[in-house]
C-alpha positions in Angstrom: 11.6 -23.1 -8.9 11.3 -26.9 -8.1 14.5 -28.5 -6.7 14.6 -32.3 -5.9 18.0 -32.8 -4.4 18.8 -29.5 -2.5 17.2 -26.4 -1.1 18.1 -22.8 -1.6 17.4 -20.1 1.0 18.3 -16.4 1.0 18.7 -14.5 4.2 20.7 -11.2 4.9 22.4 -11.4 1.6 23.6 -14.9 2.1 22.4 -17.6 0.0 22.5 -21.2 1.4 22.3 -24.0 -0.7 22.0 -27.3 1.0 22.1 -30.8 -0.3 19.0 -32.8 1.2 19.5 -36.5 0.4 21.5 -37.2 3.5 20.0 -40.6 4.0 21.3 -41.5 0.5 24.7 -40.1 1.2 23.8 -37.2 -1.1 24.7 -39.2 -4.1 24.5 -37.1 -7.3 21.4 -38.4 -9.2 20.2 -37.2 -12.5 18.1 -34.5 -10.7 21.1 -33.0 -8.9 22.9 -32.1 -12.2 19.7 -29.9 -13.2 19.3 -28.7 -9.5 22.6 -27.0 -9.2 22.4 -24.9 -12.4 18.9 -24.1 -11.5 19.9 -22.8 -8.0 22.9 -20.8 -9.1 20.9 -19.3 -11.8 18.5 -18.0 -9.3 21.5 -16.8 -7.1 23.1 -14.7 -10.0 19.6 -13.1 -10.7 19.1 -12.0 -7.2 21.2 -8.7 -6.7 20.8 -8.9 -2.9 23.0 -12.2 -2.7 26.5 -11.3 -1.6 27.8 -14.6 -0.8 26.9 -18.4 -0.9 27.2 -21.2 1.6 26.9 -24.8 0.0 26.1 -27.1 2.9 24.8 -30.7 3.3 23.0 -33.1 5.6 23.7 -36.4 7.1 27.0 -38.2 7.8 28.6 -37.1 4.6 28.8 -34.1 2.4 28.4 -36.3 -0.7 29.4 -39.8 -1.7 29.9 -38.6 -5.4 27.9 -39.8 -8.5 25.1 -42.1 -8.1 26.6 -45.2 -9.8 23.4 -46.8 -10.8 22.3 -43.7 -12.9 25.9 -42.9 -14.1 26.7 -46.5 -15.2 23.9 -46.3 -17.9 25.9 -43.6 -19.7 29.0 -45.9 -19.9 27.3 -49.1 -21.0 27.4 -50.0 -24.7 24.3 -49.5 -27.0 23.2 -50.5 -30.4 23.7 -46.9 -31.7 26.7 -46.4 -34.2 29.9 -46.2 -32.1 30.9 -42.7 -33.3 27.4 -41.2 -32.6 27.2 -42.9 -29.2 30.8 -41.4 -28.2 29.8 -38.0 -29.6 26.6 -38.1 -27.3 28.7 -39.2 -24.3 31.1 -36.2 -24.9 28.1 -33.9 -24.8 26.9 -35.8 -21.6 30.2 -35.1 -19.9 30.1 -31.4 -20.9 26.7 -31.2 -19.4 28.0 -32.5 -16.1 31.1 -30.2 -16.1 28.9 -27.1 -16.8 27.0 -28.1 -13.6 30.1 -27.1 -11.5 31.4 -24.4 -13.9 28.4 -22.5 -13.0 29.6 -22.5 -9.3 32.9 -21.5 -10.4 31.6 -18.6 -12.3 29.0 -17.5 -9.6 29.4 -13.6 -9.3 29.7 -14.0 -5.7 32.1 -16.1 -3.4 31.0 -19.6 -2.7 32.0 -21.3 0.5 31.5 -25.1 0.8 30.8 -26.4 4.3 32.1 -30.1 4.3 31.2 -32.7 6.7 32.4 -36.5 6.7 33.3 -37.7 3.1 33.6 -35.5 0.1 34.2 -38.2 -2.5 34.4 -38.4 -6.3 32.0 -35.6 -7.7 32.1 -34.0 -4.2 35.7 -33.0 -4.9 34.8 -31.5 -8.3 32.0 -29.6 -6.4 34.3 -28.1 -3.7 37.2 -27.4 -5.9 34.8 -25.1 -7.9 34.0 -23.2 -4.8 36.1 -20.3 -3.5 36.6 -21.3 0.0 36.3 -24.6 2.1 35.5 -25.1 5.8 35.5 -28.7 7.0 34.7 -30.7 10.1 37.6 -32.4 11.9 36.4 -35.8 10.4 35.9 -34.6 7.0 37.9 -36.2 4.0 38.5 -36.0 0.4 38.9 -38.8 -2.2 39.6 -38.5 -5.9 37.6 -41.7 -6.4 37.4 -41.9 -10.0 40.8 -44.0 -10.2 39.1 -46.6 -8.0 36.6 -47.0 -10.7 39.2 -47.0 -13.6 37.8 -43.6 -14.8 39.9 -40.4 -15.5 38.2 -37.6 -13.4 36.6 -35.6 -16.0 34.2 -33.1 -14.2 36.6 -30.5 -13.0 38.8 -31.8 -10.3 42.0 -32.3 -12.4 41.6 -28.7 -14.0 40.9 -26.8 -11.0 42.8 -28.6 -8.1 46.3 -27.7 -9.5 45.5 -24.2 -8.5 44.9 -25.3 -4.9 47.5 -27.9 -4.1 51.3 -29.0 -5.0 51.5 -31.1 -8.2 53.2 -34.0 -6.5 50.3 -34.2 -3.9 47.8 -33.9 -6.6 49.4 -36.6 -8.5 49.4 -39.0 -5.5 45.8 -38.4 -4.7 44.7 -38.8 -8.2 46.7 -41.8 -8.8 46.0 -43.7 -5.6 42.4 -42.6 -4.7 43.5 -42.4 -1.0 41.7 -40.4 1.6 42.8 -36.9 2.2 41.9 -35.9 5.8 41.1 -32.7 7.5 44.4 -32.2 9.0 46.4 -32.6 5.9 43.9 -30.6 3.8 44.4 -27.7 6.3 48.1 -28.0 6.2 48.2 -27.5 2.4 45.6 -24.9 2.5 43.0 -26.9 0.8 40.5 -26.1 3.6 40.5 -22.6 5.1 39.1 -23.7 8.5 38.7 -27.0 10.3 35.9 -27.1 13.0 35.1 -29.8 15.6 31.7 -30.8 14.1 29.2 -30.0 11.6 27.4 -27.3 13.5 30.6 -25.4 14.2 31.7 -25.8 10.5 28.3 -24.4 9.3 28.5 -21.5 11.8 32.1 -20.8 10.7 31.0 -20.9 7.0 28.2 -18.4 7.7 30.5 -16.1 9.5 33.0 -16.0 6.7 29.8 -15.3 4.3 28.7 -12.5 6.7 32.0 -10.8 6.7 32.4 -11.1 2.8 28.6 -9.7 2.7 29.5 -6.6 4.7 32.2 -5.7 1.9 31.3 -3.7 -1.2 29.6 -6.2 -3.3 30.9 -4.5 -6.6 34.4 -4.9 -5.4 33.9 -8.5 -4.4 32.4 -9.4 -7.7 35.4 -7.7 -9.3 38.0 -9.6 -7.0 36.3 -12.8 -8.1 36.2 -12.0 -11.9 39.9 -11.0 -11.8 41.2 -13.9 -9.9 39.3 -16.3 -12.2 40.6 -14.5 -15.3 44.1 -14.5 -13.8 44.1 -18.1 -13.0 43.1 -19.1 -16.7 45.4 -16.3 -18.4 48.9 -15.1 -18.6 50.1 -12.5 -16.0 50.1 -9.9 -18.8 46.4 -10.7 -19.7 45.5 -10.7 -16.0 47.0 -7.4 -15.5 45.3 -5.8 -18.5 42.0 -7.2 -17.4 42.1 -5.8 -13.9 43.2 -2.4 -15.4 40.0 -2.5 -17.6 37.8 -3.6 -14.9 38.8 -0.8 -12.6 38.6 1.7 -15.4 34.9 0.6 -16.0 33.9 0.0 -12.2 35.9 2.2 -10.0 33.4 5.2 -10.5 30.6 4.1 -8.3 29.6 5.3 -4.9 31.2 2.3 -3.1 34.5 3.9 -2.9 33.3 7.2 -1.6 31.3 5.3 1.1 34.4 3.2 2.1 36.5 6.3 2.4 33.8 8.1 4.3 33.4 5.2 6.8 37.1 4.8 7.1 37.5 8.5 8.1 34.4 8.4 10.4 35.4 5.3 12.0 32.0 3.6 11.3 30.9 0.6 9.3 30.3 1.3 5.6 26.8 0.6 4.2 26.9 -0.5 0.6 24.0 -0.8 -1.7 23.1 -4.1 -3.5 24.0 -4.7 -7.0 21.2 -4.2 -9.6 19.4 -7.0 -11.3 
């Protein structure tokens, strides 16, 4: 597996995806949009992985889209206008899918954010389950500052994370949304003093999750995602069906045994 803009490492059931173009502010080049689905396909195919940490390098988590590359898709061409717009629509769907694979990942994904998380970075971290930030981190729905309607997931996912009035203010103004404000509204789960502390905190969360039943964790994520996108009645029916099918493995017996014995349970990995 060749990755140009990030690395993937797996240790003790935790996969760490790290953006590696810190010197270039981790801007999202053409390769980035291939690398993320490739990395998450490998994660989903590895039954030993129980949680994911998405980290970054350099001063900022990401400055968002590489404008030089992205601009090429927005410029006019000699192709028939209808065909050009149809191709652009497919292009946007490809970009959307890059973060949808994060949202659909079978295990929880924790974003560790330092410095700026701008434009496409907000699309990325809103597709994650949890967010840990540094005291100096900030978020910007940058698209409005480029006269663009954000189209890669922020406007679809952030309404499940923040109040409508605040969302509209951030989307309409493109202002910075800092760590203290983000923590106040629950957008970030934890704020740590610096990048090293935030990374340690994210890995501590991942380790805690990895100690739980992987079958139950996978089920919780599937049920939460289904409920977010469905009616209450549909969500209740889905979880009833899930437990009818899945709540017959050994994890329940092991959890009860450990509770009674006052010991830590040991859960087997999922199967490939």
